[in-house]
N, C-alpha and C positions, 0 to 999 in steps of 0.2 A: 503494500499499498504506498502510496505518496501521499503526503500533508502537506497543504500549503496554505496562506492566509487567503488568497484569491485563485480562483478558476475561471477563466474565458474559455466560453464553447464556440469556437467561430472564428476565422481569424480575417474576416472582410474589414471594410473602411470602419465598422464599428467595433468590430472585436480586436484588431489590433490595435486602434488607437486608444482603446480602453488598458489592454495591456501594458503597453508603452508609458501611459500617464500613471497608472497604477506602481508601478515600478518605479517612476520618478517620484512619488509618495513615500518610497522606500518598502512598499507590501511586496511580501514573496508571493511571485505569481506564475500557474502554468496556463501556456495558452493551448487549447486541443481545437485540431483541427483535420478534418477526415481527407482531403485533399493533398497531394505532396508540397504542392506551393502555397504560400501565405498569399493575401490577397480578396480572396473571397471571388465570387461572380464579378465585383466592378473590375480589377484589376486584369482579371483573366480573361473572361468571356463578355465583357459588357461593356464599361463606360470607357477604358483606356483603348480597346482594341477599335472599337466602333469610332470613335473621335479619331486615332489614327487615320483609319480608312478615308473618314470624313474631310480630313485636312488634303487627304491625297486627291478625293474627289475632287476640290474647290481648287489645286493648283492645275487638274486637267482641264477645267472647265475655264481658267483664267486663261491656259496656253490658246485655247479652243479660239479665241479671240484676241491675243496679243497684238495681232498685227494691226489693231485700232491705234495701238499706244505706239507703234513705230519698232515691236520688236517681231521679229519674223521667225516662225517655230517649222521648221520641216520634219513630215513622216513621223509625228511622236507616236509612241505606241504605249498600252496598258499590259503590264507584265504581271496577273495577281498574285502568280504564285511567287515572284522577288517580294512583291509588295507585303505579302503574306509572312517571307521571312524576317522583313522590317517591322512589320507589327510585332510577330514575338519577340526580336530582340527588344522593343522598347519594354512590352511584358515581362522579358526574364530581368531585365536593368531593374525596373521596380519593385516586383515580386523579391528580388535578391536582394535590393536594398533595404526591404522589410526584414528579413530574415537576419542582416547584418545588424539592425538597430536590434531587434529581438537577442540578440548575442553580448552587444554591448551593454544592455540593459538589464541583462542575466535573468530574463524572461526562459524559464525553461519552454519548449515546445514538443507536445506529444500528438503524432498524428496517428488518427485513427477516428470511429465512430463512436460518440458519446452517449450513454443512457443512464437517466438516473436510477438509481437502486435505493436511495433513501432520502431523506429530508437534506443532509449534507454529503454525502457520497455519489459518485458517477463510475459506471464501467466502461473505460474505452476498450474499443475493439480495433485492433491495428492489425497489421501482416505477420507481426511478433506474438500473436494472441492477444490476451486481454490483461488488464492492469485497472486496478481500481484508485481513483483520485477522491482523497477527503479533503474539504476547504471549508473554512468559515464563510467564505461569501462566493457564491457564483454569478456568471455572467452571463444568459444566454443571447447570443450574438449570430444565431442560425441561418439569418436572413432568410431568400424566398426563393419561390421556383417559377418556371413558367405554368400556366395552367394550359391544359389537354383539352380539344373540343373533341366531340364523338364523330367520328366517322376521318377524322384525320391524322392517323399514327403517326408520331414523330419519328423518321427512322435518320434524322440529320444527314441526308443525302439528296432525297426529292422532296420530301417535306421535312422542312427545319422549323427549328426553335432558333431564337437569336445567337446562340453558341454556334450551329450551324452554317448559319447566315455568313458569320464571321471568320468563317473558316474555309470558304470557297479556293480552290485552286483557280478556276478560271471564271470569268466573267458570264452568267446567265445569259442566253439571248431574250428570256424573259421570267418575269416572276410575279407571282399573284401572293400579294399580302394581305391575310385574313386579321383585321384590327387596323383602324386608321389613328392610332394611337401615338405616341411618343417614339418607341422602340419598331414599330413598324415604318413609320413615315422616314424615321434617320436611316434607315438600311435601307429601305426602298428609293430614299433621293440619292445616295452618294451612289449605287448602283446604276443608277437611272442617267446620270451624269458618265458614267461609262459606257452607255448604249445600251443595257438592259431596258427592255419595254415591259412597264411596270403597269399594273393593276390594282385596285386597292379597293377591300369591301369591308365596309362599315358601318354597323348595325345603327349607329344613331345618326341624329340630322345633320353634323359635322365634323368634321376631322379633329383631332384633338379634343374630343370633349371636355371640358370645362376651363378651357383657355379661351381668355380673351377673343371674342368673334372677331374684330377688325384684324388684331394680327394672324389668325386663323385664314382669312380673307388672303392675305401676301402670299401666304404659302400655298394655298388652292391656285390662286393665278401662277404662281411656277410650276405648279403640277400641271397646270392645265398647257401652260406652254412647251415644257416636255414632255406632250402628249401622253402622259399618264390616264389611264383610265379609271376614273375613282366615281363608285358606287355608293351611295349613301341610303340610308335606310334600308339596308341589304345585308342578308344572312346567307354564309356559305353552308350548304347542307350535306354535300358529299363530295366524292373525288373518286377518280378510277386512273390508276396509272396503266401505262403501257410503255413502248419504245419510243413512241413521239414525244413522251412526256407524262403531265399530269393535267386530266381534264378535271376542273373543279366545276361542280354546278352551284349556282347561288340566285338565291329568290330577290327578287327587286322590288320596290313598290308596284311596277307595271305586268312584269313576268318573271319567268324563270329560265335564267340564261346558262349556258356551259363555256368554258375557256380553258383550250389544253396551252398549258407553260411548262417550261423547262423545271421550274423550281417552285415550290411554296414553302412561304414563310409566315406560322403562325403565332400571331402577337396579338393575345386577347387578354392579357395582363398576369398577375402574378398571385401566388398564394403564398402564406408561410409556411417554412418549415419548423412545424411544430410537431408533426406526428412521429410516432416512434423515438421521441425524446424520454418518455418514462415521465413525465410530469404528472401526471397523476399521482405517481409515489413520492413525489418532494411537495407534494400539495399545494400544487402550482395551478390556478385556474386559466383557461384558455374561453373565450367566446363563441359565439357561433360560427363565425370565418374562420377561425382557429389561431388568432391573433392572442398572444398572453396578456393578459389584463395587469396593466401597471399602473401607480399611483405616479405623484409629480417628481417623487425621485427615484422614478425607474424602478420601485420593487413591485415584485409580484405579490399574490396571497401569502407567499413565505417569504418575510421579510427578509431573509438570508439570500434569496435569487431575486436578480436582476436580470431585465430585459432591453435589448436596445434594439434599433436599426427595424429592419422590415417585421422580423415577427412580432416585434411589439406593437405594431401596427400603422396604420398611413401618417402622412405622404411616404412613400416606398423613394426613397432619396438618398443616397450615400453620402451626403453631407450630414442630413437630417440623424445618420446613425453614428456618423464620427462625433457631432455633437452630445449625442445622448451618451457617448462611451466614455467622454469626459465628464460627464455630471455622475454619472454611476460610478466613477472612478472616487471622484471627489466625496460623494456620500459614502462610500465603505470607507474611505481614509479618516471620516468623522467630520467634515467640510459640512455647514449648513447650504448645502447646494440643492437647487431643485430645476427644472425644465422649464424655464420661463423663457420661451422664445415669443416674443411679439407677433413678428412676420416671418416667415419660412420661405425664402428664395427657392427660384425653382428655373431649369433652364431646357430648353430644347434645341438640339443642335440639326435644325431640318435647314433647308436653304429657300429664304434665308434663316437665321438663328430667332427663337424666341425665348424672351425670359421676363419672368412676374414676380411679383410680391406684393403680399397684401391683397386686398379686394378687388375685384373685377368692379364694375358700375353695375352690376346687376347686383351681384353681392351688399354693395355700398346702399344701395335704396331700399332691399329689404331687412338692411339692419337699421333702416330709417334716419340715414342720413339724407340730408338734401345736399348734392354734391356739385363742385365745378371739375370742370375736366380740362386739362390744356392738352394739347398735342403738337409734335413737331416734325417734318417729315424728314426720313435721310436724304431726299431728293435736294432740300435746301441747305445740305453741308457740304462746307466745301471738300473739307477731310474726305468723306461718304463719294464724293464724283472723284475725286483723285486716285480712290481705291476701285473705281466703277463698281461700288455695291449702293445702289442707290433705292433699292426696294426695303419700304418697311416705314416705320413711324414711332415716335415715341407718345406714350400719355400718361398722366402723372394727373391721378385721383384724389381731390379734397375735400375736406367738410367746407360747405358755401358758408357757414356759421363761425369756424373756428380757424380755418384754412389747417388744420391739421392734416398731416400725408394719412392718406388712408389706402392708395395701393399705387402701382406703378408696373406698365408693362410694358414691353420693347419688343421692335421686330424687326432686325436688320443688322447689320455688322458688329459683331463683337457686344451683341446684345448681354451673352452670360457674362461678359467683364464690366457692363454698366451698369447691369442691375445691383452691383455691391452697393453702389452710392446712395439708391432708394433703399435699400434694405438696412444700411447704417442709420439713415435718417428716420425711417419709421419705426427703429428700436430704439432712436435716442427721441422720439416725440416731436420732431419739425415739423415745421410748418412747409408749405409748398414755399412761401418767401424767403426761406433761410436756404433752400437749393435754389433760388433766382438770385439771389444776394451774393452767393458763392461765387469768388472769380474762378472761372473754369480757364484751363489753360488754351492757347490758339497756336493751330488749328490742329482740333480733335474730337472725335466722335462725341466726347463727354459735354463739349459742349450743346449736344440735343438738349441733354438732361436740364440743363439750365433755362434753356430755350422753350421747354417745355413745360416749366415750372413757372417762367413770366409768361407764359400764352394760357392758364389757370387764371389769370388777372387780363387777359386780353393786352397784354405789354410785350409780348415777343415783338424783336428787333426785325429778324430776318423772315418774317411771313407776315402776308395781312392776314389777320384773323380777329378784326375787331370782336369786343364782348358787348352786345346791346346792352 
């Protein structure tokens, strides 16, 4: 039996961050991970691999029109197998770096699948057999997995999850994405830039459900320009494999259609990895959807067992898991910490990027706010023009009476970076005027945030948009 002060189960962006912070607090820690490499889905098969491909696709797309700015590119070609090796190199560097940090912080790593055998013990089944770990505190950070749908058995070859889609050796001629959410559109759009004919089947009445509608419209236009076939209010009902590919049948509001494609990506959401952990033996409660119930200190119904990241409930975001990992480590070390985040930012790496923090217009009105909305188009930004990325707009939402910032939504180049300023502003309880009065460097994309904040009061300088 191994005994320790704290044991973290799962080495994703929540788990490994938590383990490092526990070690920084001087707490003896064991990190349990079932996979050979640390980093979880995010570093190995999700966030990092997809962004590598998306960046490569962006470069390819820019090369196609480089002659417009006086740069001639002759006979370029995409070698996805070589690109995959480059992507794998990035992943190995990052996961290896995490392993090195664990070593430096003296965090013991145990590889294997963990199962609770009691309120303070787990059994870890690894390639060398089973061993027992007893700890004063446990942190469950087991993440989530892709949801399967009936009639589409994922084989990671022709019918794939995001894992298989980020491991292609060649660019598929055609791809049908089931689910027009974040993962489906990120992967679908990068492959579309490389020449894949894209079809998207989405059950809801808009792509990227829950995202600011004006931002979604920009991405929808980009998909249309790339000749993607988008079917909203539609449901995939079955498929049949053949030598020619996969024939997918789906129901639209008007009729039933069948499309034959080379690959199918199933991307309809994720479910928490809480089954098979033996949580009932540890006195840990889960809700109807399988998420572990936690309080503001991230303690489960067993106060010595914490849950963080995807397994602890939405939003299913890597940075949310990391923040929760820091909070759980602080609580375990005896600090009066709670998970108190006023607004959680989110980024979608579509083309163009979308990022949001705080309320949408609809959510603000539903919450009883009378609002002012300021916008600023990327087409009016000198930096965006120089970068040839003018699609998109910035939107700032403020309370009409107090001017308090309620939400901010970004669509355009570097949206995932620009959202940080608005996140800090909302977290600090600032007003739209505070953003407008802050001097922003010129020429930058960040100036669009200042201008949108000015437009809340009809005072933007570089657009004509008076507020009556």
